Backbone as CSV, one residue per row, in Angstrom:
resi,resn,N_x,N_y,N_z,CA_x,CA_y,CA_z,C_x,C_y,C_z
1,MET,-21.438,-35.368,-26.884,-21.920,-36.683,-26.529,-22.176,-36.734,-25.019
2,ALA,-23.291,-37.310,-24.631,-23.657,-37.417,-23.224,-22.722,-38.379,-22.501
3,LYS,-22.402,-38.017,-21.279,-21.582,-38.904,-20.464,-22.429,-40.046,-19.950
4,SER,-21.805,-41.204,-19.862,-22.525,-42.370,-19.352,-22.577,-42.318,-17.828
5,LEU,-23.656,-42.881,-17.287,-23.907,-42.816,-15.852,-24.285,-44.193,-15.336
6,LEU,-23.586,-44.639,-14.306,-23.936,-45.874,-13.608,-24.546,-45.476,-12.274
7,ILE,-25.752,-45.961,-12.034,-26.424,-45.694,-10.770,-26.371,-46.973,-9.955
8,VAL,-25.852,-46.863,-8.732,-25.709,-48.014,-7.847,-26.777,-47.914,-6.762
9,SER,-27.646,-48.895,-6.727,-28.722,-48.929,-5.741,-28.371,-49.936,-4.662
10,ARG,-28.206,-49.440,-3.428,-27.747,-50.297,-2.333,-28.790,-50.502,-1.238
11,GLN,-29.966,-49.911,-1.399,-30.962,-49.951,-0.332,-32.089,-50.935,-0.632
12,ALA,-32.561,-51.601,0.397,-33.714,-52.489,0.267,-34.932,-51.660,-0.131
13,PRO,-35.892,-52.275,-0.799,-37.017,-51.503,-1.332,-37.865,-50.796,-0.282
14,TRP,-37.943,-51.314,0.920,-38.846,-50.715,1.907,-38.100,-50.158,3.104
15,ALA,-36.796,-49.901,2.965,-35.994,-49.378,4.068,-36.018,-47.854,4.135
16,GLY,-36.751,-47.235,3.262,-36.809,-45.774,3.205,-36.976,-45.350,1.763
17,PRO,-36.820,-44.066,1.482,-37.087,-43.558,0.131,-35.967,-43.790,-0.890
18,ALA,-34.812,-44.249,-0.473,-33.652,-44.328,-1.372,-33.897,-45.218,-2.596
19,ALA,-34.540,-46.345,-2.433,-34.758,-47.256,-3.562,-35.651,-46.599,-4.614
20,ARG,-36.734,-45.986,-4.171,-37.640,-45.310,-5.106,-36.935,-44.128,-5.776
21,GLU,-36.167,-43.367,-5.016,-35.450,-42.217,-5.571,-34.415,-42.655,-6.604
22,THR,-33.769,-43.771,-6.352,-32.803,-44.307,-7.305,-33.476,-44.625,-8.641
23,LEU,-34.608,-45.291,-8.570,-35.344,-45.621,-9.792,-35.849,-44.357,-10.488
24,ASP,-36.283,-43.372,-9.711,-36.745,-42.109,-10.304,-35.621,-41.407,-11.053
25,ILE,-34.422,-41.409,-10.482,-33.265,-40.792,-11.145,-32.964,-41.524,-12.447
26,ALA,-32.981,-42.851,-12.391,-32.703,-43.638,-13.592,-33.739,-43.357,-14.681
27,LEU,-35.010,-43.345,-14.310,-36.066,-43.099,-15.294,-35.982,-41.684,-15.868
28,ALA,-35.661,-40.713,-15.035,-35.516,-39.338,-15.524,-34.357,-39.242,-16.503
29,GLY,-33.242,-39.859,-16.173,-32.095,-39.864,-17.093,-32.412,-40.559,-18.385
30,GLY,-33.141,-41.665,-18.293,-33.540,-42.391,-19.492,-34.459,-41.572,-20.381
31,ALA,-35.303,-40.756,-19.766,-36.215,-39.909,-20.539,-35.449,-38.888,-21.375
32,PHE,-34.228,-38.561,-20.937,-33.391,-37.613,-21.673,-32.321,-38.317,-22.500
33,ASP,-32.511,-39.608,-22.720,-31.624,-40.422,-23.553,-30.182,-40.456,-23.068
34,LEU,-29.982,-40.366,-21.768,-28.636,-40.527,-21.228,-28.289,-42.014,-21.221
35,PRO,-27.048,-42.360,-21.523,-26.633,-43.765,-21.424,-26.490,-44.151,-19.942
36,ILE,-27.417,-44.971,-19.466,-27.494,-45.286,-18.039,-27.419,-46.783,-17.814
37,GLY,-26.672,-47.150,-16.782,-26.654,-48.516,-16.278,-27.128,-48.482,-14.839
38,LEU,-27.706,-49.568,-14.372,-28.213,-49.644,-13.006,-27.669,-50.911,-12.361
39,LEU,-26.933,-50.725,-11.266,-26.321,-51.826,-10.535,-27.012,-51.991,-9.196
40,PHE,-27.485,-53.197,-8.912,-28.098,-53.513,-7.634,-27.050,-54.214,-6.784
41,LEU,-26.735,-53.601,-5.657,-25.634,-54.044,-4.807,-26.123,-54.114,-3.365
42,ASP,-25.531,-54.959,-2.571,-25.892,-55.108,-1.158,-27.398,-55.369,-1.043
43,ASP,-28.094,-54.687,-0.126,-29.529,-54.913,0.044,-30.347,-54.428,-1.144
44,GLY,-29.742,-53.691,-2.050,-30.436,-53.252,-3.259,-30.937,-54.408,-4.107
45,VAL,-30.311,-55.585,-3.994,-30.768,-56.736,-4.778,-32.172,-57.168,-4.378
46,PHE,-32.604,-56.817,-3.162,-33.962,-57.165,-2.744,-35.019,-56.471,-3.605
47,GLN,-34.667,-55.388,-4.269,-35.607,-54.700,-5.150,-36.014,-55.589,-6.324
48,LEU,-35.148,-56.504,-6.682,-35.366,-57.351,-7.853,-36.188,-58.605,-7.577
49,VAL,-36.472,-58.884,-6.319,-37.187,-60.113,-5.969,-38.622,-60.044,-6.478
50,ALA,-39.021,-61.085,-7.183,-40.380,-61.160,-7.731,-41.393,-61.460,-6.623
51,GLY,-42.633,-61.042,-6.845,-43.727,-61.407,-5.955,-43.779,-60.665,-4.641
52,GLN,-43.214,-59.481,-4.562,-43.273,-58.718,-3.320,-44.701,-58.215,-3.094
53,GLN,-45.049,-58.015,-1.860,-46.389,-57.546,-1.500,-46.290,-56.288,-0.639
54,PRO,-45.932,-55.165,-1.250,-45.708,-53.938,-0.482,-46.974,-53.387,0.178
55,GLN,-48.137,-53.721,-0.348,-49.375,-53.223,0.233,-49.565,-53.733,1.663
56,ARG,-48.947,-54.849,1.978,-49.072,-55.404,3.335,-48.412,-54.509,4.372
57,ILE,-47.447,-53.703,3.939,-46.817,-52.745,4.850,-47.136,-51.310,4.427
58,GLU,-48.228,-51.189,3.668,-48.753,-49.896,3.227,-47.716,-49.078,2.450
59,GLN,-47.064,-49.745,1.507,-46.088,-49.106,0.635,-46.538,-49.246,-0.810
60,LYS,-46.004,-48.388,-1.670,-46.279,-48.503,-3.098,-45.322,-49.510,-3.717
61,ASP,-45.801,-50.179,-4.725,-45.022,-51.215,-5.406,-43.976,-50.583,-6.319
62,LEU,-42.724,-51.001,-6.171,-41.649,-50.538,-7.050,-41.601,-51.338,-8.350
63,GLY,-42.360,-52.413,-8.405,-42.342,-53.294,-9.567,-42.658,-52.579,-10.869
64,ALA,-43.614,-51.664,-10.842,-43.973,-50.936,-12.062,-42.807,-50.076,-12.539
65,ASN,-42.095,-49.453,-11.608,-40.923,-48.648,-11.979,-39.831,-49.529,-12.576
66,LEU,-39.619,-50.686,-11.976,-38.614,-51.605,-12.493,-38.969,-52.083,-13.897
67,GLN,-40.239,-52.431,-14.091,-40.665,-52.909,-15.401,-40.597,-51.814,-16.464
68,ALA,-40.652,-50.541,-16.047,-40.600,-49.415,-16.992,-39.179,-49.098,-17.457
69,LEU,-38.176,-49.616,-16.786,-36.793,-49.276,-17.136,-36.485,-49.492,-18.620
70,PRO,-36.806,-50.647,-19.205,-36.506,-50.829,-20.636,-37.269,-49.852,-21.541
71,LEU,-38.450,-49.438,-21.121,-39.218,-48.473,-21.911,-38.525,-47.119,-21.988
72,PHE,-37.680,-46.840,-20.997,-36.930,-45.594,-20.953,-35.494,-45.781,-21.453
73,GLY,-35.248,-46.912,-22.095,-33.931,-47.164,-22.680,-32.894,-47.653,-21.695
74,ILE,-33.316,-48.055,-20.514,-32.377,-48.534,-19.497,-32.413,-50.054,-19.514
75,GLU,-31.500,-50.616,-20.274,-31.457,-52.063,-20.430,-30.191,-52.677,-19.846
76,SER,-29.280,-51.819,-19.403,-28.036,-52.296,-18.787,-28.264,-52.428,-17.290
77,LEU,-28.731,-53.612,-16.899,-29.051,-53.889,-15.501,-28.100,-54.949,-14.972
78,TYR,-27.569,-54.698,-13.783,-26.553,-55.576,-13.211,-26.875,-55.863,-11.744
79,ALA,-26.406,-57.002,-11.263,-26.505,-57.354,-9.849,-25.189,-57.995,-9.433
80,ALA,-24.803,-57.743,-8.206,-23.571,-58.321,-7.673,-23.825,-59.750,-7.213
81,ARG,-23.036,-60.668,-7.737,-23.180,-62.092,-7.391,-23.067,-62.293,-5.877
82,HIS,-22.100,-61.647,-5.246,-21.921,-61.852,-3.808,-23.098,-61.287,-3.005
83,SER,-23.727,-60.212,-3.477,-24.895,-59.661,-2.781,-26.067,-60.629,-2.852
84,LEU,-26.272,-61.234,-4.008,-27.334,-62.235,-4.142,-27.063,-63.424,-3.237
85,ALA,-25.835,-63.941,-3.285,-25.482,-65.131,-2.511,-25.608,-64.882,-1.004
86,GLU,-25.148,-63.727,-0.539,-25.212,-63.406,0.893,-26.648,-63.328,1.402
87,ARG,-27.580,-63.054,0.501,-28.983,-62.905,0.879,-29.820,-64.117,0.478
88,GLY,-29.164,-65.168,0.023,-29.847,-66.407,-0.320,-30.735,-66.302,-1.552
89,LEU,-30.394,-65.397,-2.471,-31.191,-65.198,-3.684,-30.523,-65.839,-4.886
90,THR,-31.351,-66.312,-5.803,-30.857,-66.857,-7.054,-31.374,-65.997,-8.197
91,GLU,-30.787,-66.152,-9.362,-31.240,-65.399,-10.535,-32.689,-65.719,-10.874
92,GLU,-33.113,-66.941,-10.608,-34.484,-67.354,-10.911,-35.506,-66.618,-10.055
93,ALA,-35.097,-66.087,-8.910,-36.010,-65.376,-8.009,-36.214,-63.913,-8.400
94,LEU,-35.493,-63.458,-9.425,-35.523,-62.039,-9.781,-36.617,-61.732,-10.800
95,SER,-37.156,-60.538,-10.701,-38.261,-60.121,-11.568,-37.801,-59.565,-12.911
96,LEU,-36.520,-59.253,-13.039,-35.964,-58.700,-14.275,-34.709,-59.467,-14.673
97,PRO,-34.448,-59.532,-15.962,-33.183,-60.131,-16.372,-32.040,-59.144,-16.098
98,VAL,-31.085,-59.587,-15.321,-29.919,-58.763,-15.007,-28.663,-59.558,-15.318
99,GLN,-27.604,-58.837,-15.554,-26.312,-59.490,-15.717,-25.690,-59.588,-14.330
100,VAL,-25.434,-60.795,-13.875,-24.857,-61.015,-12.556,-23.341,-60.999,-12.690
101,LEU,-22.702,-60.149,-11.877,-21.258,-59.943,-11.985,-20.533,-60.354,-10.718
102,ASP,-19.364,-60.968,-10.906,-18.490,-61.244,-9.773,-17.671,-59.979,-9.493
103,ASP,-16.771,-60.038,-8.523,-16.006,-58.846,-8.131,-15.163,-58.286,-9.271
104,THR,-14.583,-59.156,-10.085,-13.786,-58.693,-11.231,-14.683,-57.980,-12.233
105,GLY,-15.871,-58.540,-12.476,-16.821,-57.915,-13.386,-17.310,-56.576,-12.873
106,LEU,-17.492,-56.470,-11.550,-17.919,-55.198,-10.966,-16.862,-54.120,-11.162
107,ALA,-15.606,-54.472,-10.959,-14.518,-53.510,-11.151,-14.472,-53.035,-12.603
108,ALA,-14.629,-53.969,-13.532,-14.629,-53.612,-14.954,-15.835,-52.736,-15.290
109,LEU,-16.978,-53.034,-14.690,-18.184,-52.248,-14.931,-17.986,-50.798,-14.498
110,LEU,-17.421,-50.603,-13.324,-17.189,-49.244,-12.833,-16.279,-48.451,-13.772
111,ASP,-15.341,-49.126,-14.395,-14.430,-48.460,-15.335,-15.112,-48.089,-16.647
112,GLN,-16.233,-48.732,-16.979,-16.924,-48.479,-18.246,-17.694,-47.163,-18.254
113,TYR,-18.075,-46.663,-17.088,-18.934,-45.501,-17.005,-18.153,-44.236,-16.651
114,ASP,-18.592,-43.110,-17.222,-17.939,-41.830,-16.951,-18.218,-41.347,-15.531
115,GLN,-19.451,-41.563,-15.061,-19.826,-41.103,-13.731,-20.589,-42.227,-13.012
116,VAL,-20.432,-42.255,-11.669,-21.095,-43.258,-10.854,-21.782,-42.535,-9.696
117,ILE,-23.059,-42.844,-9.500,-23.824,-42.310,-8.361,-24.225,-43.509,-7.511
118,THR,-24.012,-43.416,-6.212,-24.420,-44.482,-5.294,-25.454,-43.928,-4.332
119,LEU,-26.575,-44.643,-4.236,-27.632,-44.242,-3.308,-27.990,-45.395,-2.394
């Protein structure tokens, strides 16, 4: 049986390659039917904001990668409540349905997965 993997994305979408690489890892794992969860933490929650315009800073849109997650079997998506609140974001501002977790929920989530990767 495949080990479950939680990928923690902590980088803003345009702060460098980490956000795109995180999504690429998740999609690759999903293509091989690995049980994967994706947690958006700290500035990583900015990846979920709807209506971004990356072309204005000559970047590629991560939105297509995010929308492809369910197609690759990655439906366990989470966001940290405190990360959203610290950045003035609400669930309504997000482009994907995610389960928003408080600190207790985050601790329980980490215990659910066999392996955790943070990028």
